[in-house]
C-alpha positions as CSV (number, residue, x, y, z in Angstrom):
1,X,4.4,11.9,-28.4
2,X,4.4,13.8,-25.2
3,X,2.1,12.7,-22.3
4,X,-1.1,14.6,-22.4
5,X,-2.6,16.3,-19.3
6,X,-5.4,13.8,-19.3
7,X,-4.6,10.1,-18.9
8,X,-7.1,8.0,-21.0
9,X,-8.2,4.9,-19.2
10,X,-9.4,1.6,-20.7
11,X,-13.0,2.2,-19.6
12,X,-13.3,5.4,-21.6
13,X,-12.7,7.8,-18.7
14,X,-9.8,10.1,-18.3
15,X,-8.2,11.7,-15.3
16,X,-5.6,14.4,-14.8
17,X,-2.2,13.0,-15.4
18,X,-0.4,15.4,-13.0
19,X,-2.9,14.8,-10.2
20,X,-2.3,11.1,-10.6
21,X,1.5,11.7,-10.4
22,X,1.0,13.7,-7.2
23,X,-1.1,10.9,-5.8
24,X,1.6,8.3,-6.6
25,X,4.3,10.5,-5.0
26,X,2.2,10.8,-1.8
27,X,1.5,7.1,-1.8
28,X,5.2,6.3,-2.0
29,X,6.1,8.9,0.6
30,X,3.7,7.3,3.1
31,X,5.0,3.8,2.2
32,X,8.6,4.9,2.9
33,X,7.7,6.7,6.1
34,X,5.2,4.4,7.7
35,X,5.4,1.0,6.1
36,X,1.7,1.1,5.1
37,X,1.9,0.7,1.3
38,X,0.5,4.0,0.3
39,X,-3.0,2.8,-0.7
40,X,-4.5,4.5,2.3
41,X,-3.9,7.8,0.6
42,X,-4.0,7.0,-3.1
43,X,-7.1,4.8,-3.4
44,X,-9.5,7.3,-1.8
45,X,-7.9,10.0,-4.0
46,X,-8.5,7.9,-7.2
47,X,-12.1,7.2,-6.1
48,X,-12.7,10.9,-5.5
49,X,-11.4,11.7,-9.0
50,X,-14.0,9.4,-10.5
51,X,-12.1,6.2,-11.0
52,X,-14.4,3.2,-10.3
53,X,-13.5,1.9,-6.8
54,X,-12.8,-1.7,-7.9
55,X,-10.3,-0.4,-10.6
56,X,-8.7,2.0,-8.1
57,X,-8.3,-0.8,-5.5
58,X,-6.9,-3.3,-8.0
59,X,-4.5,-1.0,-9.7
60,X,-3.2,0.5,-6.4
61,X,-2.3,-3.0,-5.2
62,X,0.2,-3.2,-8.1
63,X,1.8,0.1,-7.1
64,X,2.0,-1.1,-3.4
65,X,4.2,-4.0,-4.6
66,X,6.7,-1.5,-5.9
67,X,6.5,0.8,-2.9
68,X,7.0,-2.0,-0.4
69,X,9.8,-3.7,-2.3
70,X,11.7,-0.4,-2.7
71,X,11.3,0.6,0.9
72,X,12.2,-2.8,2.2
73,X,15.4,-3.0,0.1
74,X,16.5,0.3,1.7
75,X,15.6,-0.5,5.3
76,X,16.8,-4.1,5.6
77,X,20.5,-3.4,5.9
78,X,19.9,-0.6,8.4
79,X,17.5,-2.3,10.9
80,X,17.4,-5.3,13.2
81,X,14.5,-7.1,11.5
82,X,12.4,-9.9,12.9
83,X,12.4,-12.0,9.7
84,X,10.4,-14.9,11.1
85,X,7.6,-12.7,12.2
86,X,7.5,-10.9,8.9
87,X,7.4,-14.1,6.9
88,X,4.7,-15.6,9.0
89,X,2.6,-12.5,8.7
90,X,3.3,-12.5,5.0
91,X,2.0,-16.1,4.7
92,X,-1.2,-15.0,6.5
93,X,-1.6,-12.1,4.1
94,X,-1.1,-14.3,1.1
95,X,-3.9,-16.6,2.3
96,X,-6.2,-13.8,3.1
97,X,-5.5,-12.0,-0.2
98,X,-6.3,-15.1,-2.3
99,X,-9.5,-15.7,-0.4
100,X,-10.5,-12.0,-0.9
101,X,-9.9,-12.0,-4.6
102,X,-11.8,-15.2,-5.1
103,X,-14.7,-13.8,-3.2
104,X,-14.6,-10.6,-5.2
105,X,-14.6,-12.6,-8.5
106,X,-17.8,-14.4,-7.3
107,X,-19.7,-11.1,-6.8
108,X,-22.2,-10.5,-9.6
109,X,-23.0,-6.9,-8.6
110,X,-20.2,-4.4,-9.2
111,X,-22.2,-1.5,-7.7
112,X,-22.4,-3.5,-4.4
113,X,-18.6,-4.0,-4.4
114,X,-18.0,-0.3,-5.0
115,X,-20.3,0.7,-2.1
116,X,-18.5,-1.8,0.2
117,X,-15.2,-0.3,-0.8
118,X,-16.3,3.3,-0.1
119,X,-18.0,2.5,3.2
120,X,-15.3,0.1,4.4
121,X,-12.5,2.6,3.7
122,X,-14.2,5.4,5.6
123,X,-14.8,3.4,8.7
124,X,-11.4,1.8,8.6
125,X,-9.5,5.1,8.3
126,X,-11.4,6.8,11.2
127,X,-11.0,3.8,13.5
128,X,-7.2,3.4,12.9
129,X,-6.6,7.2,13.3
130,X,-8.3,7.2,16.7
131,X,-6.3,4.1,17.8
132,X,-3.0,5.8,16.8
133,X,-3.9,9.0,18.7
134,X,-4.2,7.0,22.0
135,X,-1.1,6.7,24.1
136,X,0.9,3.5,23.4
137,X,0.5,2.3,27.0
138,X,-3.3,2.4,26.6
139,X,-3.1,0.5,23.3
140,X,-0.6,-2.2,24.3
141,X,-0.9,-3.3,27.9
142,X,-3.4,-6.1,27.3
143,X,-2.1,-7.1,23.9
144,X,1.5,-7.3,25.2
145,X,0.3,-9.8,27.9
146,X,-1.2,-12.0,25.2
147,X,2.1,-11.9,23.3
148,X,3.8,-14.2,25.9
149,X,0.9,-16.6,26.6
150,X,-0.7,-17.5,23.3
151,X,0.4,-20.5,21.0
152,X,2.7,-20.4,18.0
153,X,5.7,-19.0,20.0
154,X,9.1,-18.4,18.6
155,X,12.4,-16.6,19.5
156,X,12.2,-13.0,18.5
157,X,15.4,-10.9,18.3
158,X,13.4,-8.2,20.1
159,X,12.5,-10.0,23.2
160,X,14.3,-12.2,25.9
161,X,11.4,-14.6,26.3
162,X,9.6,-16.6,23.5
163,X,6.7,-14.7,22.0
164,X,3.6,-15.7,20.1
165,X,3.0,-14.9,16.5
166,X,-0.6,-16.1,16.5
167,X,-2.1,-12.6,17.0
168,X,-0.1,-10.9,14.2
169,X,-0.7,-13.8,11.8
170,X,-4.4,-13.8,12.3
171,X,-4.4,-10.0,11.8
172,X,-2.4,-10.4,8.6
173,X,-5.0,-12.9,7.3
174,X,-7.6,-10.2,7.8
175,X,-5.3,-7.6,6.3
176,X,-4.9,-9.7,3.2
177,X,-8.7,-9.8,2.9
178,X,-9.1,-6.1,3.3
179,X,-6.2,-5.5,0.9
180,X,-8.0,-7.4,-1.8
181,X,-11.2,-5.4,-1.2
182,X,-9.9,-1.9,-0.5
183,X,-6.6,-1.6,-2.4
184,X,-4.4,-1.1,0.7
185,X,-1.3,-3.1,1.6
186,X,-2.5,-4.1,5.1
187,X,0.2,-2.1,6.8
188,X,-2.4,0.2,8.3
189,X,-3.3,-2.9,10.5
190,X,0.2,-4.3,11.0
191,X,2.0,-1.1,12.1
192,X,-0.4,-0.2,14.9
193,X,-0.5,-3.8,16.1
194,X,3.3,-4.1,16.2
195,X,3.5,-0.8,18.1
196,X,1.1,-2.2,20.7
197,X,2.9,-5.6,21.0
198,X,6.6,-4.7,20.9
199,X,8.5,-1.9,22.8
200,X,10.5,-0.9,19.8
201,X,10.8,2.3,17.8
202,X,8.5,2.6,14.8
203,X,11.5,2.6,12.5
204,X,12.4,-1.0,13.6
205,X,8.8,-2.2,13.1
206,X,8.3,-0.8,9.6
207,X,10.4,-3.5,7.8
208,X,8.3,-6.3,9.3
209,X,5.2,-4.6,8.0
210,X,6.8,-4.2,4.6
211,X,7.6,-7.9,4.3
212,X,4.0,-8.8,5.0
213,X,2.7,-6.0,2.7
214,X,4.9,-7.1,-0.1
215,X,3.9,-10.8,0.1
216,X,0.2,-9.9,0.5
217,X,0.0,-7.5,-2.4
218,X,1.9,-9.9,-4.7
219,X,-0.8,-12.4,-3.9
220,X,-3.7,-9.9,-4.2
221,X,-2.5,-8.4,-7.5
222,X,-1.9,-11.8,-9.1
223,X,-5.4,-12.8,-7.9
224,X,-6.9,-9.7,-9.5
225,X,-5.1,-10.4,-12.8
226,X,-6.2,-14.1,-12.9
227,X,-9.7,-13.9,-11.4
228,X,-11.2,-10.4,-11.4
229,X,-9.5,-8.3,-14.1
230,X,-9.7,-5.2,-11.7
231,X,-6.3,-3.8,-12.9
232,X,-6.0,-0.8,-15.2
233,X,-2.3,-1.1,-16.5
234,X,-1.9,2.5,-17.5
235,X,-3.1,3.7,-14.1
236,X,-0.8,1.2,-12.3
237,X,2.3,2.1,-14.3
238,X,2.0,5.8,-13.6
239,X,1.5,5.1,-9.9
240,X,4.5,2.7,-9.8
241,X,6.8,5.3,-11.5
242,X,5.7,8.2,-9.3
243,X,5.5,6.2,-6.1
244,X,9.1,5.1,-6.6
245,X,10.4,8.7,-6.0
246,X,8.1,9.2,-3.1
247,X,9.3,6.0,-1.4
248,X,12.9,6.9,-1.7
249,X,12.3,10.3,0.0
250,X,10.1,8.7,2.7
251,X,12.6,6.0,3.5
252,X,15.3,8.5,4.1
253,X,13.2,11.0,6.0
254,X,12.1,8.3,8.4
255,X,15.6,8.0,9.8
256,X,15.6,11.7,10.8
257,X,12.2,11.7,12.6
258,X,11.3,10.7,16.1
259,X,9.1,7.6,16.4
260,X,6.3,9.4,18.3
261,X,6.3,12.1,15.6
262,X,5.9,9.4,13.0
263,X,2.9,7.9,14.8
264,X,1.1,11.3,15.0
265,X,1.9,12.0,11.3
266,X,0.4,8.6,10.4
267,X,-2.8,9.4,12.3
268,X,-3.0,12.8,10.5
269,X,-2.6,11.1,7.2
270,X,-5.5,8.6,8.0
271,X,-7.8,11.5,9.0
272,X,-7.0,13.5,5.8
273,X,-7.7,10.4,3.7
274,X,-11.0,9.8,5.5
275,X,-12.0,13.5,4.9
276,X,-11.2,13.2,1.2
277,X,-13.2,10.0,0.8
278,X,-16.2,11.6,2.6
279,X,-16.5,14.5,0.1
280,X,-18.8,12.5,-2.2
281,X,-21.3,12.3,0.6
282,X,-21.4,16.1,0.6
283,X,-21.6,16.4,-3.1
284,X,-18.2,18.1,-3.3
285,X,-16.1,15.5,-5.2
286,X,-14.8,15.6,-8.7
287,X,-15.5,13.0,-11.3
288,X,-13.7,11.4,-14.2
289,X,-13.7,13.4,-17.4
290,X,-14.6,12.3,-20.8
291,X,-11.7,12.7,-23.3
292,X,-11.1,11.7,-26.9
293,X,-8.9,8.8,-27.8
294,X,-5.2,9.8,-28.0
295,X,-3.8,7.6,-30.9
296,X,0.0,7.1,-30.9
297,X,0.3,7.6,-27.1
298,X,2.9,5.2,-25.7
299,X,0.8,4.6,-22.6
300,X,-2.1,3.6,-24.9
301,X,0.1,1.1,-26.8
302,X,1.3,-0.2,-23.4
303,X,-2.3,-0.7,-22.2
304,X,-3.2,-2.4,-25.5
305,X,-0.3,-4.8,-25.2
306,X,-1.3,-5.7,-21.6
307,X,-4.9,-6.4,-22.7
308,X,-3.8,-9.1,-25.2
309,X,-3.5,-11.9,-22.5
310,X,-3.5,-12.4,-18.8
311,X,0.3,-13.3,-19.0
312,X,0.9,-9.9,-20.6
313,X,-1.2,-8.2,-18.0
314,X,0.7,-9.8,-15.2
315,X,4.1,-9.1,-16.8
316,X,3.2,-5.5,-17.5
317,X,1.8,-4.8,-14.0
318,X,3.0,-7.1,-11.3
319,X,6.2,-8.1,-13.1
320,X,7.1,-4.5,-13.8
321,X,6.3,-3.3,-10.3
322,X,8.4,-6.1,-8.7
323,X,11.4,-5.9,-11.1
324,X,11.5,-2.2,-11.5
325,X,11.4,-1.2,-7.8
326,X,14.9,-2.3,-6.7
327,X,16.5,-0.7,-9.8
328,X,14.7,2.6,-9.6
329,X,15.2,2.8,-5.8
330,X,19.0,2.0,-6.1
331,X,19.5,4.7,-8.8
332,X,17.6,7.4,-6.9
333,X,19.4,6.6,-3.6
334,X,22.7,6.9,-5.4
335,X,21.8,10.3,-6.7
336,X,20.7,11.5,-3.2
337,X,23.8,10.0,-1.6
338,X,25.8,12.3,-3.9
339,X,23.7,15.3,-3.1
340,X,25.0,17.4,-0.3
341,X,22.8,17.7,2.8
342,X,20.6,14.7,2.4
343,X,22.5,11.7,3.8
344,X,20.9,8.3,4.4
345,X,21.3,7.5,8.1
346,X,22.3,4.0,9.0
């Protein structure tokens, strides 16, 4: 049976299938370009469409796994990556993500959680956009001094002197907490921080962010499956499939854009997401639509299978996102490699 224009969700609501596909494409594009996961765009969009914020955040974390894994697989052979920093930040994100999902599971008032997600997102997006619009020298002078004088020092391939990973690791713990609450990968914290600390092009910093984002969202999504149940499998699957194509395009475009242009574009993306999220305050947002059940739909059967056990839910969401991303990315990059006029720069 063909996919219907309205995608029926497990809570009885339905949203436009094609709007959801567009959101997934945009999320993947931002993930490939900026290393931020894509949730900064898609989660506010889902909320504005009427998806309950806790379901939007939990499901988007699954799609971020796919986006980050796919972008990372493309970038690693082409960039000089600080693996140690990425893994240390990833460990911090795992710890923060598990703490965040356990805290969410302990909340007894879903309405309070949804209000926290909306308000936290709006403040976060505006603050990060303003930080990115400042000149890098203003952002990084003091932070860079700390880089060489704080504990937890190691040898980075980017610097001649040993540098401290303490600041990035602490930020990644906070990023994991926010990822659990807001449905973002944490890259919206990591990329501006790395830009402030290291005198490197943004294209070199993105893979480090992607390592931390991938590890953190794996932790958060698993925590949501085991502890909170805030994952809608049909929503997550469409976001994974659409985001895959967006990530491929974004990863290849990044090599053709100047680092400063990428920073300004990221700031613009954050401002647009904040504007979209603020529309409910003005009474201008859409809402989820009621729709009749669509018996025989393969997405419905998929959702029913995922609902039979937590193991099925994990395999159908986290497992699919992690396993499908490298395969889909490889296939799409091969197609583009054969297409004239769109080479993948080294």
